[in-house]
N, CA, C and O atoms as a GROMACS GRO file, in nm:
protein
  456
    1UNK      N    1  -2.300   1.769  -8.354
    1UNK     CA    2  -2.376   1.651  -8.317
    1UNK      C    3  -2.292   1.527  -8.352
    1UNK      O    4  -2.245   1.515  -8.464
    2UNK      N    5  -2.274   1.437  -8.256
    2UNK     CA    6  -2.196   1.316  -8.280
    2UNK      C    7  -2.285   1.208  -8.340
    2UNK      O    8  -2.408   1.219  -8.340
    3UNK      N    9  -2.221   1.103  -8.390
    3UNK     CA   10  -2.301   0.994  -8.448
    3UNK      C   11  -2.390   0.932  -8.343
    3UNK      O   12  -2.501   0.888  -8.374
    4UNK      N   13  -2.343   0.927  -8.216
    4UNK     CA   14  -2.424   0.864  -8.112
    4UNK      C   15  -2.549   0.946  -8.082
    4UNK      O   16  -2.654   0.889  -8.052
    5UNK      N   17  -2.539   1.079  -8.088
    5UNK     CA   18  -2.659   1.159  -8.063
    5UNK      C   19  -2.756   1.146  -8.180
    5UNK      O   20  -2.877   1.154  -8.160
    6UNK      N   21  -2.704   1.126  -8.300
    6UNK     CA   22  -2.793   1.099  -8.415
    6UNK      C   23  -2.861   0.964  -8.396
    6UNK      O   24  -2.979   0.948  -8.428
    7UNK      N   25  -2.786   0.866  -8.344
    7UNK     CA   26  -2.840   0.733  -8.320
    7UNK      C   27  -2.955   0.741  -8.221
    7UNK      O   28  -3.056   0.671  -8.235
    8UNK      N   29  -2.940   0.826  -8.120
    8UNK     CA   30  -3.043   0.841  -8.018
    8UNK      C   31  -3.174   0.890  -8.076
    8UNK      O   32  -3.281   0.859  -8.024
    9UNK      N   33  -3.167   0.968  -8.184
    9UNK     CA   34  -3.289   1.018  -8.246
    9UNK      C   35  -3.376   0.902  -8.295
    9UNK      O   36  -3.498   0.918  -8.309
   10UNK      N   37  -3.317   0.788  -8.321
   10UNK     CA   38  -3.390   0.673  -8.372
   10UNK      C   39  -3.425   0.576  -8.260
   10UNK      O   40  -3.533   0.517  -8.259
   11UNK      N   41  -3.335   0.559  -8.167
   11UNK     CA   42  -3.350   0.458  -8.062
   11UNK      C   43  -3.334   0.522  -7.925
   11UNK      O   44  -3.239   0.595  -7.902
   12UNK      N   45  -3.427   0.494  -7.835
   12UNK     CA   46  -3.423   0.554  -7.702
   12UNK      C   47  -3.372   0.458  -7.594
   12UNK      O   48  -3.338   0.502  -7.484
   13UNK      N   49  -3.367   0.328  -7.625
   13UNK     CA   50  -3.327   0.229  -7.526
   13UNK      C   51  -3.224   0.134  -7.587
   13UNK      O   52  -3.229   0.104  -7.706
   14UNK      N   53  -3.132   0.087  -7.503
   14UNK     CA   54  -3.030  -0.008  -7.546
   14UNK      C   55  -3.008  -0.109  -7.435
   14UNK      O   56  -2.995  -0.072  -7.318
   15UNK      N   57  -3.003  -0.236  -7.471
   15UNK     CA   58  -2.967  -0.342  -7.377
   15UNK      C   59  -2.834  -0.399  -7.423
   15UNK      O   60  -2.821  -0.446  -7.536
   16UNK      N   61  -2.735  -0.396  -7.335
   16UNK     CA   62  -2.602  -0.448  -7.367
   16UNK      C   63  -2.600  -0.594  -7.323
   16UNK      O   64  -2.569  -0.626  -7.208
   17UNK      N   65  -2.634  -0.682  -7.416
   17UNK     CA   66  -2.645  -0.825  -7.383
   17UNK      C   67  -2.518  -0.903  -7.414
   17UNK      O   68  -2.501  -1.016  -7.367
   18UNK      N   69  -2.429  -0.845  -7.493
   18UNK     CA   70  -2.303  -0.912  -7.530
   18UNK      C   71  -2.325  -1.051  -7.588
   18UNK      O   72  -2.243  -1.140  -7.566
   19UNK      N   73  -2.434  -1.071  -7.659
   19UNK     CA   74  -2.462  -1.204  -7.714
   19UNK      C   75  -2.395  -1.228  -7.848
   19UNK      O   76  -2.402  -1.338  -7.903
   20UNK      N   77  -2.329  -1.126  -7.902
   20UNK     CA   78  -2.258  -1.140  -8.029
   20UNK      C   79  -2.122  -1.074  -8.015
   20UNK      O   80  -2.109  -0.967  -7.954
   21UNK      N   81  -2.022  -1.137  -8.071
   21UNK     CA   82  -1.890  -1.077  -8.078
   21UNK      C   83  -1.836  -1.103  -8.217
   21UNK      O   84  -1.836  -1.217  -8.262
   22UNK      N   85  -1.792  -1.001  -8.283
   22UNK     CA   86  -1.739  -1.014  -8.419
   22UNK      C   87  -1.588  -0.993  -8.416
   22UNK      O   88  -1.540  -0.879  -8.419
   23UNK      N   89  -1.512  -1.102  -8.409
   23UNK     CA   90  -1.367  -1.088  -8.399
   23UNK      C   91  -1.305  -1.054  -8.534
   23UNK      O   92  -1.366  -1.074  -8.640
   24UNK      N   93  -1.184  -1.004  -8.529
   24UNK     CA   94  -1.105  -0.983  -8.648
   24UNK      C   95  -1.029  -1.113  -8.670
   24UNK      O   96  -0.953  -1.157  -8.583
   25UNK      N   97  -1.049  -1.175  -8.785
   25UNK     CA   98  -0.990  -1.307  -8.812
   25UNK      C   99  -0.856  -1.290  -8.883
   25UNK      O  100  -0.845  -1.216  -8.981
   26UNK      N  101  -0.755  -1.359  -8.833
   26UNK     CA  102  -0.624  -1.361  -8.895
   26UNK      C  103  -0.603  -1.501  -8.951
   26UNK      O  104  -0.617  -1.600  -8.878
   27UNK      N  105  -0.569  -1.511  -9.078
   27UNK     CA  106  -0.551  -1.642  -9.141
   27UNK      C  107  -0.425  -1.640  -9.226
   27UNK      O  108  -0.382  -1.536  -9.277
   28UNK      N  109  -0.367  -1.759  -9.241
   28UNK     CA  110  -0.248  -1.773  -9.324
   28UNK      C  111  -0.251  -1.911  -9.388
   28UNK      O  112  -0.301  -2.007  -9.328
   29UNK      N  113  -0.200  -1.922  -9.507
   29UNK     CA  114  -0.189  -2.049  -9.576
   29UNK      C  115  -0.103  -2.144  -9.493
   29UNK      O  116   0.011  -2.111  -9.459
   30UNK      N  117  -0.158  -2.262  -9.460
   30UNK     CA  118  -0.087  -2.356  -9.373
   30UNK      C  119   0.044  -2.404  -9.434
   30UNK      O  120   0.145  -2.415  -9.364
   31UNK      N  121   0.045  -2.432  -9.564
   31UNK     CA  122   0.168  -2.478  -9.629
   31UNK      C  123   0.277  -2.371  -9.619
   31UNK      O  124   0.393  -2.402  -9.595
   32UNK      N  125   0.238  -2.245  -9.637
   32UNK     CA  126   0.335  -2.136  -9.626
   32UNK      C  127   0.386  -2.124  -9.482
   32UNK      O  128   0.506  -2.110  -9.458
   33UNK      N  129   0.292  -2.131  -9.385
   33UNK     CA  130   0.331  -2.125  -9.244
   33UNK      C  131   0.428  -2.238  -9.211
   33UNK      O  132   0.531  -2.216  -9.148
   34UNK      N  133   0.393  -2.360  -9.253
   34UNK     CA  134   0.477  -2.476  -9.224
   34UNK      C  135   0.615  -2.467  -9.289
   34UNK      O  136   0.710  -2.527  -9.241
   35UNK      N  137   0.625  -2.391  -9.398
   35UNK     CA  138   0.754  -2.377  -9.468
   35UNK      C  139   0.847  -2.277  -9.399
   35UNK      O  140   0.966  -2.272  -9.430
   36UNK      N  141   0.794  -2.198  -9.306
   36UNK     CA  142   0.877  -2.101  -9.235
   36UNK      C  143   0.965  -2.171  -9.132
   36UNK      O  144   0.927  -2.275  -9.079
   37UNK      N  145   1.083  -2.115  -9.104
   37UNK     CA  146   1.166  -2.170  -8.995
   37UNK      C  147   1.089  -2.164  -8.863
   37UNK      O  148   1.003  -2.077  -8.845
   38UNK      N  149   1.120  -2.254  -8.772
   38UNK     CA  150   1.048  -2.264  -8.645
   38UNK      C  151   1.047  -2.132  -8.568
   38UNK      O  152   0.946  -2.097  -8.508
   39UNK      N  153   1.158  -2.058  -8.570
   39UNK     CA  154   1.162  -1.932  -8.495
   39UNK      C  155   1.069  -1.828  -8.560
   39UNK      O  156   1.011  -1.746  -8.488
   40UNK      N  157   1.053  -1.829  -8.692
   40UNK     CA  158   0.961  -1.739  -8.759
   40UNK      C  159   0.816  -1.778  -8.728
   40UNK      O  160   0.730  -1.692  -8.709
   41UNK      N  161   0.789  -1.909  -8.723
   41UNK     CA  162   0.655  -1.956  -8.686
   41UNK      C  163   0.619  -1.905  -8.546
   41UNK      O  164   0.508  -1.857  -8.523
   42UNK      N  165   0.714  -1.917  -8.454
   42UNK     CA  166   0.689  -1.872  -8.316
   42UNK      C  167   0.663  -1.721  -8.313
   42UNK      O  168   0.576  -1.674  -8.241
   43UNK      N  169   0.739  -1.647  -8.392
   43UNK     CA  170   0.718  -1.502  -8.399
   43UNK      C  171   0.579  -1.471  -8.454
   43UNK      O  172   0.510  -1.384  -8.402
   44UNK      N  173   0.538  -1.541  -8.558
   44UNK     CA  174   0.406  -1.519  -8.617
   44UNK      C  175   0.295  -1.548  -8.516
   44UNK      O  176   0.201  -1.470  -8.502
   45UNK      N  177   0.305  -1.660  -8.445
   45UNK     CA  178   0.203  -1.699  -8.348
   45UNK      C  179   0.197  -1.598  -8.234
   45UNK      O  180   0.089  -1.555  -8.194
   46UNK      N  181   0.312  -1.560  -8.180
   46UNK     CA  182   0.315  -1.464  -8.070
   46UNK      C  183   0.262  -1.328  -8.115
   46UNK      O  184   0.189  -1.262  -8.041
   47UNK      N  185   0.298  -1.286  -8.235
   47UNK     CA  186   0.250  -1.158  -8.287
   47UNK      C  187   0.099  -1.160  -8.306
   47UNK      O  188   0.031  -1.062  -8.278
   48UNK      N  189   0.046  -1.273  -8.352
   48UNK     CA  190  -0.098  -1.286  -8.369
   48UNK      C  191  -0.169  -1.279  -8.234
   48UNK      O  192  -0.275  -1.217  -8.223
   49UNK      N  193  -0.112  -1.341  -8.133
   49UNK     CA  194  -0.171  -1.335  -7.998
   49UNK      C  195  -0.168  -1.192  -7.944
   49UNK      O  196  -0.265  -1.146  -7.883
   50UNK      N  197  -0.058  -1.122  -7.966
   50UNK     CA  198  -0.049  -0.982  -7.921
   50UNK      C  199  -0.152  -0.896  -7.994
   50UNK      O  200  -0.217  -0.811  -7.934
   51UNK      N  201  -0.166  -0.918  -8.125
   51UNK     CA  202  -0.262  -0.841  -8.205
   51UNK      C  203  -0.405  -0.870  -8.158
   51UNK      O  204  -0.488  -0.779  -8.153
   52UNK      N  205  -0.434  -0.995  -8.125
   52UNK     CA  206  -0.567  -1.032  -8.077
   52UNK      C  207  -0.598  -0.960  -7.946
   52UNK      O  208  -0.708  -0.906  -7.929
   53UNK      N  209  -0.502  -0.958  -7.855
   53UNK     CA  210  -0.524  -0.888  -7.727
   53UNK      C  211  -0.545  -0.740  -7.752
   53UNK      O  212  -0.634  -0.679  -7.693
   54UNK      N  213  -0.463  -0.681  -7.838
   54UNK     CA  214  -0.476  -0.538  -7.868
   54UNK      C  215  -0.614  -0.509  -7.928
   54UNK      O  216  -0.681  -0.414  -7.887
   55UNK      N  217  -0.657  -0.591  -8.022
   55UNK     CA  218  -0.786  -0.571  -8.088
   55UNK      C  219  -0.900  -0.584  -7.989
   55UNK      O  220  -0.994  -0.504  -7.993
   56UNK      N  221  -0.894  -0.682  -7.900
   56UNK     CA  222  -1.000  -0.700  -7.799
   56UNK      C  223  -1.005  -0.582  -7.702
   56UNK      O  224  -1.113  -0.534  -7.667
   57UNK      N  225  -0.887  -0.538  -7.658
   57UNK     CA  226  -0.882  -0.422  -7.567
   57UNK      C  227  -0.935  -0.297  -7.636
   57UNK      O  228  -1.010  -0.220  -7.576
   58UNK      N  229  -0.895  -0.276  -7.760
   58UNK     CA  230  -0.942  -0.161  -7.837
   58UNK      C  231  -1.093  -0.166  -7.855
   58UNK      O  232  -1.162  -0.066  -7.839
   59UNK      N  233  -1.143  -0.284  -7.888
   59UNK     CA  234  -1.286  -0.304  -7.907
   59UNK      C  235  -1.363  -0.274  -7.778
   59UNK      O  236  -1.464  -0.204  -7.780
   60UNK      N  237  -1.314  -0.326  -7.666
   60UNK     CA  238  -1.380  -0.302  -7.537
   60UNK      C  239  -1.379  -0.154  -7.501
   60UNK      O  240  -1.480  -0.100  -7.454
   61UNK      N  241  -1.266  -0.088  -7.523
   61UNK     CA  242  -1.257   0.055  -7.494
   61UNK      C  243  -1.352   0.137  -7.580
   61UNK      O  244  -1.417   0.229  -7.532
   62UNK      N  245  -1.358   0.102  -7.708
   62UNK     CA  246  -1.448   0.173  -7.798
   62UNK      C  247  -1.593   0.150  -7.758
   62UNK      O  248  -1.674   0.244  -7.759
   63UNK      N  249  -1.627   0.028  -7.723
   63UNK     CA  250  -1.765  -0.002  -7.684
   63UNK      C  251  -1.803   0.077  -7.559
   63UNK      O  252  -1.913   0.131  -7.550
   64UNK      N  253  -1.713   0.084  -7.462
   64UNK     CA  254  -1.740   0.159  -7.340
   64UNK      C  255  -1.762   0.307  -7.370
   64UNK      O  256  -1.851   0.370  -7.312
   65UNK      N  257  -1.682   0.362  -7.461
   65UNK     CA  258  -1.695   0.503  -7.497
   65UNK      C  259  -1.829   0.526  -7.568
   65UNK      O  260  -1.897   0.625  -7.540
   66UNK      N  261  -1.866   0.437  -7.657
   66UNK     CA  262  -1.992   0.453  -7.730
   66UNK      C  263  -2.109   0.450  -7.632
   66UNK      O  264  -2.200   0.533  -7.641
   67UNK      N  265  -2.108   0.355  -7.539
   67UNK     CA  266  -2.217   0.345  -7.440
   67UNK      C  267  -2.222   0.472  -7.355
   67UNK      O  268  -2.330   0.524  -7.327
   68UNK      N  269  -2.107   0.522  -7.314
   68UNK     CA  270  -2.103   0.645  -7.234
   68UNK      C  271  -2.159   0.762  -7.314
   68UNK      O  272  -2.234   0.844  -7.260
   69UNK      N  273  -2.123   0.772  -7.442
   69UNK     CA  274  -2.176   0.880  -7.527
   69UNK      C  275  -2.327   0.869  -7.544
   69UNK      O  276  -2.398   0.969  -7.543
   70UNK      N  277  -2.375   0.747  -7.559
   70UNK     CA  278  -2.520   0.727  -7.574
   70UNK      C  279  -2.594   0.767  -7.448
   70UNK      O  280  -2.701   0.828  -7.454
   71UNK      N  281  -2.538   0.733  -7.333
   71UNK     CA  282  -2.600   0.772  -7.206
   71UNK      C  283  -2.604   0.925  -7.193
   71UNK      O  284  -2.704   0.981  -7.150
   72UNK      N  285  -2.493   0.991  -7.232
   72UNK     CA  286  -2.488   1.137  -7.226
   72UNK      C  287  -2.595   1.199  -7.316
   72UNK      O  288  -2.648   1.306  -7.288
   73UNK      N  289  -2.625   1.128  -7.426
   73UNK     CA  290  -2.726   1.178  -7.520
   73UNK      C  291  -2.868   1.154  -7.470
   73UNK      O  292  -2.965   1.199  -7.532
   74UNK      N  293  -2.880   1.082  -7.357
   74UNK     CA  294  -3.012   1.059  -7.299
   74UNK      C  295  -3.068   0.920  -7.320
   74UNK      O  296  -3.180   0.892  -7.276
   75UNK      N  297  -2.994   0.832  -7.386
   75UNK     CA  298  -3.044   0.697  -7.409
   75UNK      C  299  -3.045   0.620  -7.277
   75UNK      O  300  -2.953   0.631  -7.197
   76UNK      N  301  -3.150   0.543  -7.256
   76UNK     CA  302  -3.160   0.456  -7.140
   76UNK      C  303  -3.085   0.326  -7.173
   76UNK      O  304  -3.121   0.256  -7.268
   77UNK      N  305  -2.983   0.294  -7.095
   77UNK     CA  306  -2.898   0.178  -7.123
   77UNK      C  307  -2.907   0.078  -7.009
   77UNK      O  308  -2.886   0.113  -6.893
   78UNK      N  309  -2.938  -0.046  -7.043
   78UNK     CA  310  -2.938  -0.155  -6.946
   78UNK      C  311  -2.810  -0.234  -6.972
   78UNK      O  312  -2.793  -0.292  -7.080
   79UNK      N  313  -2.721  -0.237  -6.873
   79UNK     CA  314  -2.592  -0.304  -6.892
   79UNK      C  315  -2.580  -0.437  -6.820
   79UNK      O  316  -2.494  -0.517  -6.856
   80UNK      N  317  -2.663  -0.463  -6.722
   80UNK     CA  318  -2.660  -0.590  -6.651
   80UNK      C  319  -2.783  -0.670  -6.694
   80UNK      O  320  -2.896  -0.631  -6.665
   81UNK      N  321  -2.758  -0.780  -6.762
   81UNK     CA  322  -2.866  -0.859  -6.820
   81UNK      C  323  -2.855  -1.004  -6.772
   81UNK      O  324  -2.746  -1.062  -6.776
   82UNK      N  325  -2.964  -1.060  -6.727
   82UNK     CA  326  -2.968  -1.201  -6.690
   82UNK      C  327  -2.988  -1.281  -6.818
   82UNK      O  328  -3.099  -1.288  -6.870
   83UNK      N  329  -2.881  -1.342  -6.867
   83UNK     CA  330  -2.886  -1.413  -6.995
   83UNK      C  331  -2.938  -1.557  -6.980
   83UNK      O  332  -2.966  -1.623  -7.081
   84UNK      N  333  -2.951  -1.607  -6.858
   84UNK     CA  334  -2.992  -1.746  -6.837
   84UNK      C  335  -3.123  -1.782  -6.906
   84UNK      O  336  -3.130  -1.886  -6.972
   85UNK      N  337  -3.229  -1.701  -6.895
   85UNK     CA  338  -3.354  -1.737  -6.964
   85UNK      C  339  -3.337  -1.743  -7.117
   85UNK      O  340  -3.392  -1.832  -7.182
   86UNK      N  341  -3.262  -1.650  -7.173
   86UNK     CA  342  -3.235  -1.649  -7.317
   86UNK      C  343  -3.158  -1.775  -7.357
   86UNK      O  344  -3.192  -1.840  -7.456
   87UNK      N  345  -3.054  -1.808  -7.280
   87UNK     CA  346  -2.973  -1.926  -7.309
   87UNK      C  347  -3.056  -2.053  -7.300
   87UNK      O  348  -3.040  -2.144  -7.382
   88UNK      N  349  -3.145  -2.059  -7.201
   88UNK     CA  350  -3.230  -2.177  -7.185
   88UNK      C  351  -3.322  -2.195  -7.305
   88UNK      O  352  -3.341  -2.307  -7.353
   89UNK      N  353  -3.379  -2.085  -7.354
   89UNK     CA  354  -3.471  -2.092  -7.467
   89UNK      C  355  -3.402  -2.128  -7.598
   89UNK      O  356  -3.464  -2.190  -7.685
   90UNK      N  357  -3.277  -2.090  -7.615
   90UNK     CA  358  -3.208  -2.111  -7.742
   90UNK      C  359  -3.111  -2.229  -7.744
   90UNK      O  360  -3.067  -2.271  -7.851
   91UNK      N  361  -3.077  -2.281  -7.629
   91UNK     CA  362  -2.974  -2.384  -7.618
   91UNK      C  363  -3.002  -2.507  -7.705
   91UNK      O  364  -2.914  -2.549  -7.780
   92UNK      N  365  -3.119  -2.564  -7.695
   92UNK     CA  366  -3.149  -2.686  -7.771
   92UNK      C  367  -3.139  -2.662  -7.922
   92UNK      O  368  -3.085  -2.746  -7.994
   93UNK      N  369  -3.191  -2.550  -7.968
   93UNK     CA  370  -3.187  -2.520  -8.111
   93UNK      C  371  -3.043  -2.500  -8.159
   93UNK      O  372  -3.007  -2.544  -8.269
   94UNK      N  373  -2.960  -2.435  -8.078
   94UNK     CA  374  -2.821  -2.413  -8.116
   94UNK      C  375  -2.746  -2.545  -8.120
   94UNK      O  376  -2.672  -2.573  -8.214
   95UNK      N  377  -2.765  -2.627  -8.018
   95UNK     CA  378  -2.698  -2.757  -8.014
   95UNK      C  379  -2.737  -2.840  -8.136
   95UNK      O  380  -2.651  -2.902  -8.199
   96UNK      N  381  -2.864  -2.843  -8.169
   96UNK     CA  382  -2.911  -2.922  -8.283
   96UNK      C  383  -2.853  -2.867  -8.414
   96UNK      O  384  -2.795  -2.942  -8.492
   97UNK      N  385  -2.869  -2.739  -8.437
   97UNK     CA  386  -2.824  -2.678  -8.562
   97UNK      C  387  -2.672  -2.683  -8.577
   97UNK      O  388  -2.621  -2.729  -8.679
   98UNK      N  389  -2.601  -2.636  -8.476
   98UNK     CA  390  -2.456  -2.632  -8.482
   98UNK      C  391  -2.398  -2.773  -8.482
   98UNK      O  392  -2.305  -2.803  -8.557
   99UNK      N  393  -2.454  -2.859  -8.398
   99UNK     CA  394  -2.405  -2.996  -8.389
   99UNK      C  395  -2.419  -3.072  -8.519
   99UNK      O  396  -2.329  -3.145  -8.559
  100UNK      N  397  -2.532  -3.054  -8.586
  100UNK     CA  398  -2.554  -3.122  -8.714
  100UNK      C  399  -2.456  -3.072  -8.820
  100UNK      O  400  -2.408  -3.149  -8.902
  101UNK      N  401  -2.428  -2.944  -8.818
  101UNK     CA  402  -2.343  -2.884  -8.920
  101UNK      C  403  -2.194  -2.904  -8.892
  101UNK      O  404  -2.117  -2.930  -8.984
  102UNK      N  405  -2.154  -2.892  -8.766
  102UNK     CA  406  -2.011  -2.890  -8.731
  102UNK      C  407  -1.964  -3.003  -8.640
  102UNK      O  408  -1.844  -3.022  -8.622
  103UNK      N  409  -2.057  -3.076  -8.583
  103UNK     CA  410  -2.020  -3.185  -8.494
  103UNK      C  411  -2.020  -3.141  -8.348
  103UNK      O  412  -1.991  -3.026  -8.316
  104UNK      N  413  -2.054  -3.235  -8.263
  104UNK     CA  414  -2.065  -3.204  -8.120
  104UNK      C  415  -1.928  -3.186  -8.054
  104UNK      O  416  -1.919  -3.120  -7.950
  105UNK      N  417  -1.823  -3.244  -8.111
  105UNK     CA  418  -1.689  -3.228  -8.053
  105UNK      C  419  -1.648  -3.081  -8.056
  105UNK      O  420  -1.597  -3.028  -7.957
  106UNK      N  421  -1.670  -3.015  -8.171
  106UNK     CA  422  -1.636  -2.873  -8.181
  106UNK      C  423  -1.723  -2.790  -8.088
  106UNK      O  424  -1.674  -2.696  -8.024
  107UNK      N  425  -1.850  -2.823  -8.080
  107UNK     CA  426  -1.941  -2.749  -7.991
  107UNK      C  427  -1.894  -2.759  -7.846
  107UNK      O  428  -1.892  -2.659  -7.775
  108UNK      N  429  -1.857  -2.878  -7.803
  108UNK     CA  430  -1.810  -2.896  -7.665
  108UNK      C  431  -1.678  -2.821  -7.642
  108UNK      O  432  -1.656  -2.768  -7.533
  109UNK      N  433  -1.592  -2.816  -7.743
  109UNK     CA  434  -1.466  -2.741  -7.730
  109UNK      C  435  -1.494  -2.592  -7.714
  109UNK      O  436  -1.430  -2.525  -7.633
  110UNK      N  437  -1.591  -2.540  -7.789
  110UNK     CA  438  -1.628  -2.399  -7.779
  110UNK      C  439  -1.687  -2.371  -7.642
  110UNK      O  440  -1.651  -2.273  -7.577
  111UNK      N  441  -1.778  -2.457  -7.597
  111UNK     CA  442  -1.839  -2.438  -7.466
  111UNK      C  443  -1.735  -2.446  -7.355
  111UNK      O  444  -1.753  -2.382  -7.250
  112UNK      N  445  -1.630  -2.521  -7.375
  112UNK     CA  446  -1.525  -2.535  -7.275
  112UNK      C  447  -1.437  -2.413  -7.259
  112UNK      O  448  -1.357  -2.407  -7.166
  113UNK      N  449  -1.452  -2.315  -7.349
  113UNK     CA  450  -1.370  -2.194  -7.341
  113UNK      C  451  -1.430  -2.089  -7.250
  113UNK      O  452  -1.367  -1.985  -7.228
  114UNK      N  453  -1.549  -2.111  -7.197
  114UNK     CA  454  -1.618  -2.010  -7.116
  114UNK      C  455  -1.540  -1.977  -6.992
  114UNK      O  456  -1.583  -1.894  -6.911
   0.00000   0.00000   0.00000
């Protein structure tokens, strides 16, 4: 019995809304980064970008496999979701909360990445 079939014993339905993404964060001390030679900085930045792409691809592949396993176990999966009503209901609260805490400039920059 796989973990996904055990999961099915508890839950019979799944909606894949993609409303949350938990990235792997890479951080480095700025003073240390700035002290590196320019070619090493470029290598670090390019390597981080490659690692990010690899992690996202790995994550997507794993998610697809998990959903396929759950379907095989008999779980009913909804993969196409109209997020517009959800976004409409939560938008004002997010703008207010996030904007007050982090500023509207950052919020607009995040929204601009869509």
